[in-house]
C-alpha positions in Angstrom: 19.1 5.6 16.5 20.3 9.0 15.2 20.5 9.2 11.8 23.6 10.3 10.0 24.1 13.8 8.2 24.7 12.0 5.1 21.0 9.9 5.4 19.6 13.0 6.0 21.1 14.8 3.3 20.0 12.1 0.9 16.3 12.3 2.2 16.5 16.2 1.7 17.7 15.9 -2.1 15.2 13.1 -2.4 12.2 15.1 -1.6 13.5 17.8 -3.5 13.0 15.8 -6.5 10.0 14.4 -5.9 8.7 17.1 -5.2 9.4 18.7 -8.7 9.4 16.2 -10.6 6.5 15.2 -13.0 7.2 11.6 -13.3 8.7 9.8 -10.7 11.0 8.0 -12.9 13.2 11.2 -13.2 14.3 10.3 -9.8 17.7 8.7 -10.2 19.9 7.4 -7.5 22.6 9.8 -9.2 20.7 12.5 -9.8 20.0 12.4 -5.8 23.2 11.8 -4.9 24.7 14.7 -7.2 22.1 16.8 -5.0 23.0 15.5 -1.9 27.0 15.9 -3.0 27.8 12.3 -2.1 28.3 9.3 -3.8 26.1 6.8 -5.6 26.7 4.0 -2.9 25.6 6.1 0.2 21.7 5.2 -1.0 22.7 1.6 -0.6 24.9 2.3 2.3 22.3 3.9 4.2 18.7 2.8 3.1 19.8 -0.5 0.8 18.1 0.6 -2.2 16.4 3.7 -3.9 12.8 2.3 -3.4 13.8 2.2 0.6 15.0 5.7 0.1 11.8 6.6 -1.6 10.0 5.2 1.1 11.9 6.7 4.3 10.8 10.1 2.6 7.0 9.0 1.7 6.9 8.7 5.6 8.5 11.8 6.6 6.2 13.7 4.6 3.1 11.5 5.2 4.0 12.5 9.3 4.2 15.9 9.1 0.9 15.9 7.0 -0.8 14.1 9.6 0.7 15.9 12.4 -1.0 19.1 10.8 -4.4 17.1 10.5 -4.3 16.0 14.4 -3.0 19.4 15.1 -6.2 20.9 13.6 -8.0 18.3 15.4 -7.2 19.2 18.8 -7.5 22.6 18.1 -11.1 21.9 16.9 -11.9 19.6 20.0 -10.3 22.5 22.5 -11.9 25.4 20.8 -15.3 24.2 21.3 -15.5 22.7 24.9 -17.1 21.4 26.7 -19.3 20.5 23.7 -18.2 18.8 20.7 -16.1 20.0 17.9 -19.1 20.9 15.1 -18.6 18.8 11.9 -17.5 21.7 9.6 -14.0 21.7 11.9 -14.0 18.3 12.1 -13.8 18.5 7.8 -11.4 20.8 7.8 -9.2 19.2 9.9 -9.5 16.1 7.7 -9.3 17.2 4.7 -7.8 20.8 4.8 -4.1 20.6 4.8 -4.0 18.3 1.8 -6.2 21.0 0.1 -3.8 23.4 0.8 -0.6 21.4 0.2 -1.9 20.2 -3.2 -2.3 24.0 -4.2 1.1 25.1 -3.2 3.7 24.9 -5.4 6.4 24.6 -2.3 5.3 21.8 -0.4 5.8 18.1 -0.8 2.7 16.9 -1.5 3.7 15.9 -5.0 5.7 13.3 -3.3 2.8 11.5 -1.6 1.0 11.7 -5.2 3.9 9.8 -6.4 3.5 7.0 -3.7 0.9 5.4 -5.2 2.6 5.1 -8.6 5.5 4.0 -7.7 4.1 1.3 -5.4 2.0 0.1 -8.4 5.8 0.0 -10.8 7.4 -2.0 -7.9 8.7 -5.2 -7.5 8.0 -5.1 -3.8 4.6 -2.9 -3.4 4.2 -4.1 -0.3 6.6 -2.1 1.4 4.7 1.1 0.4 1.3 -0.3 2.5 2.3 1.7 5.2 1.7 4.7 3.1 -0.3 3.8 0.6 -2.9 1.8 2.8 -2.8 3.6 6.2 -6.1 5.1 7.6 -5.4 4.8 11.3 -4.9 8.7 11.7 -8.5 8.9 9.8 -9.8 6.3 12.7 -8.9 9.0 15.0 -11.9 11.2 13.8 -14.2 8.6 14.4 -15.0 9.3 18.0 -15.4 12.9 17.6 -17.8 12.7 14.4 -20.1 10.0 16.7 -20.3 12.5 19.2 -22.0 15.0 16.2 -24.3 12.7 15.0 -24.4 10.0 17.8 -27.5 8.5 15.5 -24.5 6.7 13.4 -22.2 4.1 14.1 -18.3 4.1 13.8 -19.2 2.1 10.7 -21.8 4.7 9.7 -19.1 7.2 10.6 -16.0 5.2 8.7 -18.2 4.9 5.9 -19.0 8.8 5.7 -15.4 9.7 6.5 -14.2 7.8 2.8 -16.7 10.0 1.4 -14.9 12.8 2.2 -12.0 11.6 1.3 -13.0 10.8 -2.3 -14.5 14.0 -2.5 -11.3 15.6 -1.7 -9.1 13.5 -4.1 -11.8 14.2 -7.0 -11.2 17.6 -6.9 -7.5 17.7 -6.2 -6.7 14.7 -9.0 -9.4 16.2 -11.2 -9.5 19.5 -11.4 -10.4 20.1 -14.9 -14.0 18.0 -14.3 -15.0 20.0 -11.6 -14.0 23.5 -13.1 -16.4 21.8 -16.1 -18.8 21.0 -14.1 -19.3 24.2 -12.3 -18.9 26.4 -15.2 -15.1 27.7 -14.0 -17.2 29.6 -11.2 -15.3 28.5 -8.3 -11.7 29.3 -8.0 -10.3 26.0 -7.7 -7.0 27.5 -7.0 -8.1 29.2 -3.7 -7.4 26.1 -1.1 -9.8 28.4 1.0 -12.5 28.5 -1.1 -12.1 25.0 -2.1 -12.2 23.7 1.5 -15.3 25.7 2.2 -17.0 24.1 -0.9 -16.1 20.4 0.1 -17.4 21.3 3.8 -20.7 22.4 2.4 -21.0 19.7 0.5 -20.2 17.1 2.8 -21.3 18.5 6.2 -24.7 17.5 6.3 -23.9 14.3 6.3 -23.1 14.1 9.8 -25.5 17.4 11.0 -28.8 16.2 9.1 -30.1 12.6 10.4 -31.1 9.8 7.7 -34.8 10.8 6.4 -37.1 8.1 5.3 -37.4 7.5 1.2 -40.4 8.8 -0.5 -41.9 5.2 0.1 -41.0 5.0 3.8 -38.4 3.1 3.7 -35.6 4.6 5.2 -32.1 2.7 5.6 -31.3 1.3 8.6 -28.2 2.6 10.8 -26.1 -0.1 12.3 -25.9 0.4 16.1 
């Protein structure tokens, strides 16, 4: 079904306001419709509620971010053929877009950042699950990481992907803490520098096979 011009304008206005807002509560129906140059009833007519409009915008932004991830993944795979893509390229494809978006004031990354807050405050948080809890695009990376590290199972790789995402989130959301821990020696405002540091810290999870513990006991890998 083709989206109407008014619905498209409402989504554009909502995305712009969410991208600029420090607090998602500042994004109201009146502000959206004023920016979209339409009436307040248009939100309910086209989307059913403000929450549904915000969800639609979040899904649109999320699709753009994931499309960039998957494009970088495809490029990494093609670049290394017939060999598997290397771990560094896979990690860069996985977290590079979100790192770059988070440091670009012109991006819509804040829309995604607001989604968790909005979902937690919602009377119907389940409608935001497709964004807040989605992992399917992350699963796409599992077989590629397994080619790099065949000693790991899907479960092992999935755990490591979660670790990488955690590192990324820590850097993005707790920048001041990272600055203190690194004595301000790393330019955390430079996305390429941040990405290089994340890759350096996490790539060994896929390039160095598990080593025995000093007492001779190693954690068994699940296959």
